[in-house]
TORFIKE-312448 format. One record per residue (C-alpha): residue number from 1; x, y, z. Coordinates in steps of 0.2 Angstrom, whole numbers. Layout:
// TORFIKE-312448
- n c1 c2 c3
- NUM X Y Z
...
This chain:
// TORFIKE-312448
- n c1 c2 c3
- 1 -1 1 -1
- 2 7 17 -7
- 3 11 29 8
- 4 1 45 6
- 5 8 59 18
- 6 -3 76 18
- 7 1 92 26
- 8 -13 101 29
- 9 -17 120 36
- 10 -31 131 43
- 11 -39 132 25
- 12 -45 113 30
- 13 -53 120 47
- 14 -61 134 39
- 15 -74 127 31
- 16 -79 117 45
- 17 -82 136 54
- 18 -66 137 63
- 19 -58 153 63
- 20 -40 154 55
- 21 -33 166 70
- 22 -24 178 62
- 23 -33 192 52
- 24 -27 202 39
- 25 -20 214 51
- 26 -10 200 60
- 27 -20 201 74
- 28 -27 184 81
- 29 -46 187 87
- 30 -40 205 91
- 31 -25 201 102
- 32 -7 204 96
- 33 1 187 93
- 34 14 188 105
- 35 1 192 118
- 36 -7 175 117
- 37 4 163 108
- 38 23 167 116
- 39 30 162 133
- 40 32 180 136
- 41 11 183 134
- 42 10 168 145
- 43 21 175 159
- 44 15 193 156
- 45 -3 187 158
- 46 -10 169 161
- 47 -26 173 162
- 48 -28 182 146
- 49 -18 165 137
- 50 -30 154 147
- 51 -45 163 141
- 52 -39 165 123
- 53 -38 147 121
- 54 -53 142 132
- 55 -63 151 120
- 56 -55 144 104
- 57 -57 125 113
- 58 -77 131 117
- 59 -79 135 98
- 60 -70 119 93
- 61 -82 108 103
- 62 -95 107 91
- 63 -86 109 76
- 64 -89 93 65
- 65 -75 88 50
- 66 -80 93 32
- 67 -79 83 16
- 68 -61 86 15
- 69 -57 80 32
- 70 -68 64 28
- 71 -62 60 12
- 72 -45 60 18
- 73 -50 47 31
- 74 -59 38 19
- 75 -43 37 8
- 76 -35 25 22
- 77 -46 11 12
- 78 -31 13 -1
- 79 -16 22 4
- 80 -7 21 20
- 81 -11 38 25
- 82 -1 50 37
- 83 -9 68 40
- 84 5 80 46
- 85 -8 95 52
- 86 -1 114 57
- 87 -20 115 65
- 88 -22 112 84
- 89 -40 105 83
- 90 -45 88 83
- 91 -58 86 65
- 92 -45 74 56
- 93 -45 62 73
- 94 -65 66 71
- 95 -66 61 54
- 96 -59 45 57
- 97 -40 48 53
- 98 -29 36 62
- 99 -14 42 61
- 100 -11 62 65
- 101 5 71 68
- 102 2 90 76
- 103 16 100 74
- 104 9 115 82
- 105 0 105 99
- 106 -18 101 104
- 107 -32 111 108
- 108 -40 97 118
- 109 -24 95 131
- 110 -15 104 145
- 111 3 102 147
- 112 13 105 164
- 113 23 121 166
- 114 35 112 176
- 115 37 95 167
- 116 33 98 147
- 117 33 78 147
- 118 14 79 158
- 119 2 80 147
- 120 -17 78 150
- 121 -34 77 141
- 122 -46 93 143
- 123 -62 87 149
- 124 -74 100 142
- 125 -67 118 135
- 126 -58 126 151
- 127 -40 128 159
- 128 -41 137 174
- 129 -29 147 183
- 130 -26 135 198
- 131 -28 119 188
- 132 -12 111 193
- 133 -1 95 187
- 134 5 81 198
- 135 20 90 204
- 136 7 107 208
- 137 12 115 194
- 138 -1 128 184
- 139 -6 118 166
- 140 -4 126 150
- 141 -12 125 135
- 142 -3 112 126
- 143 2 122 109
- 144 18 126 102
- 145 21 146 104
- 146 31 157 95
- 147 48 154 100
- 148 47 136 105
- 149 54 122 97
- 150 42 110 87
- 151 44 93 97
- 152 35 83 82
- 153 46 92 68
- 154 58 77 68
- 155 45 64 66
- 156 36 74 53
- 157 52 75 42
- 158 55 56 44
- 159 36 55 38
- 160 39 65 24
- 161 56 58 18
- 162 47 40 16
- 163 30 48 6
- 164 26 39 -8
- 165 14 53 -13
- 166 15 70 -4
- 167 0 83 -3
- 168 -3 99 4
- 169 -21 106 8
- 170 -26 122 13
- 171 -10 130 18
- 172 -1 148 12
- 173 16 138 16
- 174 23 153 26
- 175 25 144 42
- 176 41 137 44
- 177 49 124 49
- 178 31 115 42
- 179 31 125 26
- 180 48 117 21
- 181 42 98 23
- 182 39 96 4
- 183 57 99 1
- 184 62 84 10
- 185 51 74 -3
- 186 61 63 -17
- 187 60 72 -34
- 188 51 57 -41
- 189 38 58 -29
- 190 20 64 -35
- 191 15 81 -25
- 192 0 89 -24
- 193 -2 109 -20
- 194 -22 113 -14
- 195 -27 129 -8
- 196 -39 142 -13
- 197 -23 154 -16
- 198 -9 144 -22
- 199 9 148 -13
- 200 23 151 -24
- 201 34 137 -22
- 202 53 133 -30
- 203 51 124 -49
- 204 51 105 -44
- 205 46 90 -52
- 206 29 81 -52
- 207 19 95 -44
- 208 1 95 -46
- 209 -7 113 -42
- 210 -25 112 -38
- 211 -30 129 -35
- 212 -48 127 -24
- 213 -54 127 -7
- 214 -49 111 4
- 215 -64 102 0
- 216 -65 104 -19
- 217 -47 102 -20
- 218 -46 85 -11
- 219 -59 78 -22
- 220 -51 82 -37
- 221 -34 74 -31
- 222 -44 58 -26
- 223 -49 56 -44
- 224 -32 60 -49
- 225 -26 45 -39
- 226 -38 34 -43
- 227 -35 36 -60
- 228 -19 36 -62
- 229 -20 17 -52
- 230 -6 24 -38
C-alpha cells in the first residue's frame, strides 16, 4: 500500500467554521499574536492566554469535520495515510484519520509548566488558573508557541522522507519549519498543492497544482489518484 502523506493547514478547518486565528492585520481574535501565543505573553498574563485558548476550545467542541477531512480519512481504504497538520483542532481525528501528527500542539490537551512531558486531556473546554499538574505546577495549553521548538518536527520530516505521494492542503506555506516539509520528498514523488490561493514554490518535478478550497481540491486529488492507479 502506497504511503500518502498530507500536510494540512488552516484552510481545511476554515470550511468547518473554525477561525484561522490570524486576521489580515496580523491580530489573532483582536490580540497581538505575542500576547496569546508566546512564552513571554504567558508569563505576562496567564489569565488572558488561558481565556484565549478556552474560547478557541469552546468554539471547536461542536465543530464537525467537513468533506475534505472525511475524504482524507476515507483514503485510508486505498493508501497508508499519515496526516501532518499545523492545526490544533481535532477534526482529522473526528473524521476518522488514524495517523495524525500535530506539529503545533493539540487544543484539547493541557501541559505542565514544570515538566513538558506531563500532558493531560482537557475535559470540556476550560483550563483554569489553579488547575495544576501532579507536581503542583499550573497547567498551560498544549500548544507550540512562537519562539518554542516544534517537538514533532523530526517525526514529520521522517514521514515526509518516506512518502510515496505528498499533498499540501489548505496552507499558505508561510509558517516554518512546517512549510519546508515538501522539500524533504524525493524528486520522483508525485506532489499535490491544494489551496484557494496557491503559494509560490520553487520549481519542482511531479507537482500538480489545484487552485480550489480544500473540500473541492481533495476530491479532485482523489480522482487523480484513483485514475492513475497509484
